[in-house]
C-alpha positions in Angstrom: 135.2 85.7 -147.4 135.1 85.1 -151.1 133.7 82.6 -153.6 134.9 81.5 -156.9 132.0 82.6 -159.1 131.7 84.9 -162.1 130.0 88.1 -161.1 128.2 88.5 -164.5 127.0 84.8 -164.1 125.5 85.7 -160.7 123.7 88.7 -162.2 122.4 86.7 -165.2 121.1 84.0 -162.9 119.5 86.4 -160.5 117.9 88.2 -163.4 115.7 85.1 -163.8 113.7 86.3 -160.8 112.7 89.5 -162.7 111.2 87.4 -165.5 109.1 85.6 -162.9 107.0 88.7 -162.5 105.4 87.7 -165.8 104.0 84.6 -164.0 103.4 82.7 -167.2 106.1 84.2 -169.4 109.5 83.9 -167.9 112.0 84.9 -170.6 111.2 88.5 -171.4 114.5 90.1 -170.3 116.5 87.4 -172.0 114.6 87.9 -175.3 115.2 91.6 -175.1 118.9 91.0 -174.7 119.1 88.5 -177.5 117.2 90.9 -179.9 119.4 93.8 -178.9 122.6 91.7 -179.7 121.2 90.8 -183.1 120.4 94.5 -183.9 123.9 95.5 -182.7 125.4 93.2 -185.4 124.5 96.0 -187.9 126.7 98.6 -186.0 130.2 98.7 -184.5 130.4 98.4 -180.7 133.2 97.1 -178.5 132.9 93.7 -176.7 132.7 95.6 -173.4 129.9 97.8 -174.6 128.0 94.8 -175.9 128.3 93.1 -172.5 127.1 96.2 -170.8 124.1 96.5 -173.1 123.2 92.8 -172.7 123.3 93.2 -168.9 121.2 96.3 -169.1 118.6 94.4 -171.2 118.5 91.6 -168.7 118.0 94.1 -165.8 115.9 96.7 -167.6 112.8 95.7 -165.6 114.5 95.5 -162.2 112.0 98.2 -161.0 109.1 95.9 -161.7 108.0 93.5 -158.9 104.2 93.9 -159.2 102.4 91.5 -161.5 99.7 94.3 -162.0 102.4 96.7 -163.2 103.9 94.1 -165.4 100.5 93.5 -167.0 100.3 97.1 -168.1 103.8 97.0 -169.5 103.1 94.0 -171.7 99.5 94.8 -172.7 100.0 98.4 -173.7 102.5 99.2 -176.4 103.1 102.7 -175.1 101.8 102.9 -171.6 101.9 106.4 -170.1 102.7 105.1 -166.6 105.9 103.2 -167.6 108.4 105.8 -166.4 107.9 105.0 -162.7 109.5 101.6 -162.9 112.4 102.9 -165.0 113.1 105.5 -162.3 113.0 102.9 -159.5 115.2 100.5 -161.4 117.8 103.3 -162.0 117.6 104.1 -158.3 118.3 100.5 -157.2 121.2 100.1 -159.6 122.7 103.6 -159.0 123.2 102.6 -155.3 125.2 99.5 -156.2 128.5 100.5 -157.7 129.3 97.4 -159.7 126.1 97.9 -161.7 125.8 101.7 -161.4 126.8 102.1 -165.1 123.5 100.5 -166.1 121.4 103.1 -164.2 121.3 105.8 -166.8 120.1 103.7 -169.8 117.6 101.9 -167.6 116.2 105.3 -166.4 115.7 106.3 -170.1 114.5 103.0 -171.6 110.8 104.2 -172.0 111.6 107.7 -173.1 110.7 108.4 -176.8 113.5 109.1 -179.2 111.8 112.4 -180.1 112.4 113.5 -176.5 116.0 112.2 -176.4 117.4 113.3 -179.8 118.6 116.8 -178.7 120.8 115.2 -176.0 121.6 111.9 -177.6 124.6 110.3 -176.0 125.7 106.7 -175.6 123.4 106.1 -172.6 120.4 107.5 -174.6 121.3 105.3 -177.6 121.5 102.2 -175.4 118.2 103.1 -173.7 116.5 103.4 -177.0 117.9 100.1 -178.2 116.5 98.5 -175.1 113.2 100.3 -175.8 112.8 99.0 -179.3 113.7 95.4 -178.3 111.4 95.6 -175.3 108.4 96.8 -177.4 109.1 94.2 -180.1 109.0 91.5 -177.5 105.7 92.7 -176.2 104.2 92.2 -179.7 106.1 88.9 -180.3 105.2 87.4 -176.9 101.5 87.8 -177.7 102.0 86.1 -181.0 104.0 83.3 -179.5 101.2 82.6 -177.0 98.8 82.4 -179.9 101.2 80.2 -181.9 101.4 82.5 -184.9 104.6 84.4 -184.4 105.9 84.1 -188.0 102.5 85.1 -189.4 102.6 88.2 -187.2 106.1 89.3 -188.3 104.9 91.7 -191.0 102.6 93.4 -188.5 105.3 93.7 -185.9 107.8 95.1 -188.4 105.2 97.6 -189.7 104.3 98.7 -186.2 108.0 99.4 -185.4 108.7 101.1 -188.7 105.7 103.5 -188.1 107.4 104.7 -184.9 110.7 105.6 -186.6 111.7 109.1 -185.5 108.9 109.1 -182.9 109.4 106.4 -180.3 112.5 104.9 -181.8 115.8 106.1 -183.3 115.6 105.8 -187.1 119.0 104.1 -187.1 117.8 101.4 -184.7 114.7 100.9 -186.7 116.7 100.5 -189.9 119.0 97.9 -188.2 116.0 96.1 -186.8 114.3 95.9 -190.2 117.4 94.3 -191.6 117.9 91.6 -189.0 114.2 90.9 -188.6 113.8 89.8 -192.2 115.4 86.4 -191.2 113.2 83.7 -189.7 116.1 82.8 -187.4 115.7 86.2 -185.6 112.2 85.2 -184.5 112.8 81.5 -184.0 115.6 82.4 -181.5 112.9 83.9 -179.2 111.3 80.5 -178.5 112.0 79.1 -175.0 114.5 76.3 -176.0 116.8 78.6 -178.0 116.7 81.2 -175.2 117.7 78.7 -172.6 120.5 77.4 -174.9 121.8 81.0 -175.5 122.0 81.6 -171.7 123.6 78.2 -171.1 126.3 79.0 -173.6 127.0 82.3 -171.8 127.3 80.4 -168.5 129.7 77.8 -169.9 131.9 80.5 -171.3 132.1 82.5 -168.1 135.4 82.2 -166.2 135.1 81.5 -162.5 137.0 84.1 -160.6 137.3 85.1 -156.9 134.5 87.4 -156.0 134.6 89.0 -152.6 131.9 88.8 -150.0 131.0 92.5 -150.0 130.1 92.4 -153.7 128.0 89.2 -153.3 126.2 90.7 -150.4 125.6 93.9 -152.4 124.0 92.1 -155.3 122.0 89.9 -153.0 120.7 93.0 -151.2 119.9 94.5 -154.6 117.6 91.7 -155.6 116.1 91.3 -152.1 114.9 94.9 -152.5 113.1 93.9 -155.7 111.4 91.1 -154.0 110.4 93.1 -150.9 109.0 95.9 -153.1 106.4 93.5 -154.4 104.1 94.2 -151.5 103.7 96.8 -148.8 103.6 93.9 -146.4 107.0 92.5 -147.4 108.9 95.8 -147.3 112.4 95.0 -145.8 111.4 91.4 -145.0 114.5 89.9 -146.6 116.7 92.5 -144.9 115.2 91.6 -141.5 115.6 87.9 -142.1 119.2 88.4 -143.1 119.9 90.5 -139.9 118.4 87.8 -137.7 120.1 84.9 -139.5 123.5 86.7 -139.3 123.0 87.2 -135.6 121.9 83.7 -134.8 124.6 82.0 -137.0 127.3 84.1 -135.3 125.9 83.4 -131.8 125.7 79.7 -132.4 128.8 79.3 -134.7 131.0 77.6 -132.1 128.3 75.2 -130.8 127.2 74.2 -134.4 130.7 74.1 -135.9 129.9 76.9 -138.4 133.0 78.7 -139.7 133.1 82.2 -141.1 132.3 81.1 -144.7 129.2 79.2 -143.4 128.0 82.2 -141.6 128.5 84.5 -144.7 126.7 82.0 -146.9 123.8 81.9 -144.5 123.5 85.6 -144.7 123.6 85.5 -148.5 120.9 82.8 -148.5 118.7 84.9 -146.2 118.8 87.8 -148.6 117.9 85.6 -151.5 115.4 83.1 -149.9 112.2 84.7 -151.3 113.3 85.3 -154.9 110.6 82.9 -156.1 107.9 85.1 -154.6 108.1 87.3 -157.6 106.0 84.7 -159.5 103.2 84.9 -157.0 100.4 87.3 -158.2 100.1 90.5 -156.1 96.5 89.7 -155.1 97.6 86.5 -153.2 100.3 88.3 -151.2 97.9 91.2 -150.4 94.9 89.0 -149.6 93.5 90.1 -146.2 91.8 86.7 -145.5 92.7 83.0 -145.6 94.2 81.5 -148.8 92.3 78.8 -150.7 94.1 75.6 -151.7 95.2 76.9 -155.1 96.6 80.1 -153.6 98.5 78.1 -151.0 100.0 75.9 -153.8 101.2 79.1 -155.6 102.8 80.4 -152.4 104.4 77.1 -151.7 106.0 77.0 -155.2 108.2 80.1 -154.4 110.8 78.1 -152.5 111.4 75.8 -155.5 111.6 78.8 -157.9 114.3 80.2 -155.6 116.2 76.9 -155.9 115.9 76.8 -159.6 117.4 80.3 -159.9 120.2 79.9 -157.4 121.2 76.4 -158.5 122.3 77.9 -161.9 125.2 79.6 -160.2 128.4 77.5 -159.9 129.7 78.1 -156.4 126.3 78.7 -154.9 125.4 75.1 -154.3 125.1 75.5 -150.5 123.3 78.8 -150.8 120.8 77.4 -153.3 119.9 74.5 -151.0 119.8 76.5 -147.8 117.6 79.2 -149.3 115.3 76.7 -150.9 114.9 74.7 -147.7 113.7 77.6 -145.6 110.2 76.0 -145.3 111.4 72.5 -144.6 110.8 71.0 -141.2 112.4 68.0 -139.4 109.1 66.1 -139.3 108.9 66.0 -143.1 105.8 68.3 -143.2 107.6 71.2 -144.8 107.8 72.1 -148.5 108.6 71.9 -151.4 111.0 68.9 -150.9 109.5 67.3 -147.7 112.9 66.6 -146.2 113.1 64.6 -143.0 115.3 64.9 -139.9 119.0 65.5 -140.7 118.2 66.1 -144.3 117.3 69.6 -143.3 120.7 71.4 -142.9 121.4 73.5 -139.8 121.7 76.6 -142.0 118.2 76.0 -143.4 116.8 75.6 -139.8 118.4 78.9 -138.9 116.8 80.6 -142.0 113.4 79.1 -141.2 113.5 80.4 -137.6 114.6 83.8 -138.8 112.0 83.9 -141.5 109.1 83.0 -139.2 110.3 85.4 -136.5 110.5 88.3 -138.9 107.2 87.6 -140.5 105.4 87.4 -137.1 107.1 90.6 -136.0 106.0 92.5 -139.1 102.6 93.8 -140.3 100.8 91.4 -142.6 97.5 91.9 -144.6 95.5 89.8 -142.1 97.0 91.1 -138.8 99.2 93.7 -137.2 102.7 92.8 -136.1 102.9 90.7 -132.9 104.7 91.7 -129.7 107.9 89.9 -128.9 106.5 87.7 -126.2 103.7 86.5 -128.4 106.2 85.8 -131.2 108.1 83.7 -128.7 105.0 81.8 -127.8 104.4 80.9 -131.4 107.9 79.6 -131.8 107.7 77.5 -128.6 104.5 75.9 -130.0 106.5 75.0 -133.2 109.2 73.5 -131.0 106.6 71.5 -129.1 105.3 70.0 -132.3 108.8 69.0 -133.6 108.9 71.8 -136.2 111.6 73.9 -134.7 114.8 73.0 -132.8 115.3 73.7 -129.1 118.7 75.2 -129.6 117.1 77.9 -131.8 114.3 78.5 -129.2 117.0 78.9 -126.5 119.1 81.3 -128.6 116.2 83.5 -129.5 114.5 83.6 -126.1 117.8 84.4 -124.5 118.2 87.4 -126.8 114.6 88.2 -127.5 114.8 92.0 -127.3 117.8 92.2 -129.7 116.3 89.7 -132.2 112.9 91.5 -132.1 114.7 94.8 -132.9 116.6 93.2 -135.8 113.2 92.1 -137.2 111.9 95.7 -137.4 112.1 97.6 -140.7 114.8 100.3 -140.8 115.4 103.0 -143.3 118.9 102.6 -144.7 120.4 103.3 -148.1 121.0 100.3 -150.4 
């Protein structure tokens, strides 16, 4: 199977989920990339190098899925615990060959220039460029929230200048001081110009045939970021994808699903919970019942998933199916409250797979349930019109295998 999509466009769209970890600030990675591109205007780099650097900027925080960790990174200019997420991000990327060339600079993007200068190669230079843009954005984001960004520019420039030769390469500092004299440099960091910048990139991207293996690989990569958010969601997306793949293959003939449909269902399963990165850690880890506000925050994750995936031309079905995984035929699901046949077969398969895996996995408020108890829960949903009989029959007839598919397994990315 293959889809006509631009691989870089897929990566750019999926990088949106990384910015969700900021909860109330959702453009950090993009602003870092835009600033890095402006700084690079002062030096000579090839187009291919610039594209690699921009992608590394977008993905530099791929090792961050915890809102608590994110808070340290944006509240402390030089946090001593920063290296952990850089190492994890490099590990994730290093295991996915199409993006493995980003692993080295991401591993180094919080290392001080004074610790890099004796072995200063291109990866180290790129890493330090990401570092300076990243730290500038930390200072700029606070000023933007307060509404006084331009007033804070002298302070930001002075703070960066004071770290020349310590945290930052003096050459990058010099280039930054040149470009940051312009008001346009700072105004480009506002939400509307950032969205416009990314939209231009999407429009310029050529749609090319991208094979299924690469798309599954990038979907798995981002699913690992989501699942790393909580010890209770470890390998959740993997388990949902395994179950959904099994059920769609099993039911393909009866439901008139072709090979492309089944492949897209698997992709949607890996990506269905992208929006959960915007849910604060404390809610996902809460050992007791959620209050009404917390339930609303949880419910918003499916729409956030739709917003991200719908940006990718060629992912139209995948975006809908992933976003509808909490919709039910009776119209009581969320966030779109679809009714009856408005809920696609693929989304129904995803919902069943998601519920089964969640019940068969440890959660903060309970241990995992035995297979027979999981089946009892699903039958109750069927009795209330919230799950289809054909899915109940398929799962109950293969209960042992489906339960095994739901269990976490230790496999390389």
